[in-house]
C-alpha positions as CSV (number, residue, x, y, z in Angstrom):
1,M,-0.1,-0.4,0.2
2,T,1.8,3.3,-1.6
3,E,1.2,6.2,1.0
4,V,1.2,10.0,0.3
5,K,0.9,12.6,2.7
6,P,0.0,16.0,0.8
7,E,1.0,19.0,1.4
8,G,-0.9,20.7,4.6
9,S,-2.9,18.3,5.4
10,H,-3.2,15.5,8.6
11,Y,-4.1,12.5,6.6
12,P,-2.6,10.6,4.1
13,V,-3.6,9.8,0.5
14,V,-4.2,6.3,-0.1
15,S,-3.1,5.1,-3.6
16,S,-4.2,1.3,-3.8
17,Q,-6.7,-1.3,-1.8
18,P,-5.4,-3.3,1.2
19,L,-5.9,-7.1,-0.4
20,Q,-9.1,-8.7,0.1
21,S,-9.3,-11.1,3.2
22,S,-12.3,-13.6,3.8
23,T,-13.7,-14.7,7.5
24,A,-15.7,-18.2,7.5
25,V,-19.0,-17.9,9.0
26,N,-20.4,-20.8,10.8
27,A,-24.3,-19.8,10.6
28,Q,-25.2,-22.4,12.9
29,G,-23.0,-22.5,15.6
30,Q,-22.7,-18.9,16.4
31,G,-18.7,-19.4,15.4
32,Q,-18.5,-21.5,18.1
33,P,-16.3,-25.6,17.3
34,P,-18.1,-28.5,18.4
35,C,-17.2,-30.2,21.4
36,G,-14.9,-32.7,19.5
37,N,-13.8,-33.0,16.1
38,W,-15.7,-36.3,15.5
39,V,-19.4,-37.3,14.2
40,R,-21.4,-38.9,17.0
41,D,-24.4,-40.3,17.6
42,W,-26.9,-39.7,20.3
43,D,-26.4,-40.8,23.6
44,T,-29.7,-43.1,23.9
45,G,-32.3,-44.1,22.2
46,L,-35.5,-41.6,21.2
47,F,-37.9,-43.9,23.4
48,H,-34.9,-45.6,26.1
49,C,-37.1,-43.2,29.0
50,G,-36.7,-46.3,30.9
51,D,-32.9,-45.0,31.1
52,D,-33.3,-42.2,33.8
53,I,-36.8,-42.6,35.3
54,P,-36.7,-38.8,37.3
55,I,-36.2,-37.5,33.3
56,C,-38.7,-39.8,32.2
57,L,-41.5,-38.3,34.7
58,C,-40.5,-35.2,34.7
59,G,-40.8,-34.9,30.7
60,I,-44.2,-36.4,30.6
61,F,-45.7,-34.5,33.7
62,C,-43.5,-31.3,33.6
63,G,-42.2,-30.4,30.2
64,L,-42.4,-27.1,30.6
65,C,-39.7,-27.4,33.6
66,L,-37.4,-29.9,31.8
67,T,-37.1,-27.7,28.6
68,C,-36.7,-24.6,31.0
69,K,-33.7,-27.2,32.8
70,V,-32.4,-28.3,29.1
71,S,-32.2,-24.3,28.7
72,Q,-30.1,-23.4,31.8
73,D,-28.3,-26.6,31.3
74,M,-27.2,-25.5,27.6
75,D,-26.6,-21.6,28.7
76,E,-29.8,-20.5,27.1
77,S,-32.5,-18.3,29.1
78,A,-35.6,-20.4,31.1
79,L,-37.5,-18.0,29.0
80,V,-36.5,-20.2,26.0
81,A,-39.4,-22.6,27.1
82,C,-42.2,-20.1,27.0
83,C,-41.1,-17.3,24.0
84,V,-39.7,-19.6,21.4
85,P,-42.0,-21.4,18.7
86,L,-40.9,-25.7,19.2
87,P,-38.2,-24.7,22.3
88,V,-37.2,-28.4,22.5
89,A,-36.8,-28.6,18.3
90,F,-34.5,-24.9,18.5
91,L,-32.7,-26.5,21.9
92,R,-32.1,-29.9,19.8
93,T,-30.7,-28.6,16.7
94,K,-28.4,-26.1,18.3
95,Y,-27.4,-29.3,20.7
96,R,-26.9,-31.3,17.6
97,T,-25.0,-29.1,15.7
98,H,-22.3,-28.3,18.8
99,Q,-22.1,-32.1,19.1
100,N,-21.6,-32.9,15.5
101,I,-24.7,-34.9,15.6
102,P,-25.9,-36.0,12.5
103,G,-29.7,-34.9,11.5
104,S,-31.9,-31.5,10.0
105,I,-34.0,-29.2,11.1
106,L,-36.9,-30.7,9.9
107,K,-36.1,-33.7,11.6
108,D,-35.8,-32.1,14.5
109,C,-39.4,-29.7,14.5
110,L,-41.2,-33.0,13.4
111,L,-39.4,-35.0,16.1
112,S,-40.2,-31.9,18.7
113,S,-43.8,-31.9,17.1
114,F,-45.0,-35.3,17.6
115,C,-42.9,-37.3,19.8
116,G,-42.2,-34.1,22.2
117,P,-41.6,-35.2,25.2
118,C,-39.1,-38.4,24.3
119,T,-37.5,-36.0,22.4
120,L,-37.0,-33.7,25.1
121,C,-36.0,-36.7,27.6
122,Q,-33.4,-37.7,24.9
123,L,-32.3,-34.1,24.8
124,A,-32.0,-34.0,28.4
125,R,-29.9,-36.9,29.3
126,D,-27.6,-36.1,26.8
127,V,-27.0,-32.9,28.1
128,N,-26.7,-34.3,31.8
129,T,-23.7,-36.8,30.2
130,T,-21.9,-33.7,28.6
131,K,-23.0,-30.7,30.5
132,L,-19.8,-31.2,32.4
133,T,-17.1,-31.7,29.9
134,C,-18.2,-29.2,27.3
135,S,-19.4,-25.5,27.2
136,Y,-22.3,-24.4,25.1
């Protein structure tokens, strides 16, 4: 870059442009790297509610409470449960992306809509196993 300072001026005149630079942006993970570089699957299956009975009971009888807890465990506001449409789909997509779990937003929405309590319980079980080792 060549600079020429005109007579009587405090600012230099730039006669060439700086080189173009590019920055990669991760649109779905807010620029955060995933917790680990490997692709993995869910720790438990969708219908394995018997693996954690307290989570299962909370998911069935007080899904809003469990959604608030999962939101907080994922460093989101507990208000996600009340203010975001399909909060379980939102949380599942965020978590799945961060953890390199294969899937799609459509699948997250369909599972959250038609198998809501089981989907929430699966997410809660997985978050419980990773919250000590990963930050969101």
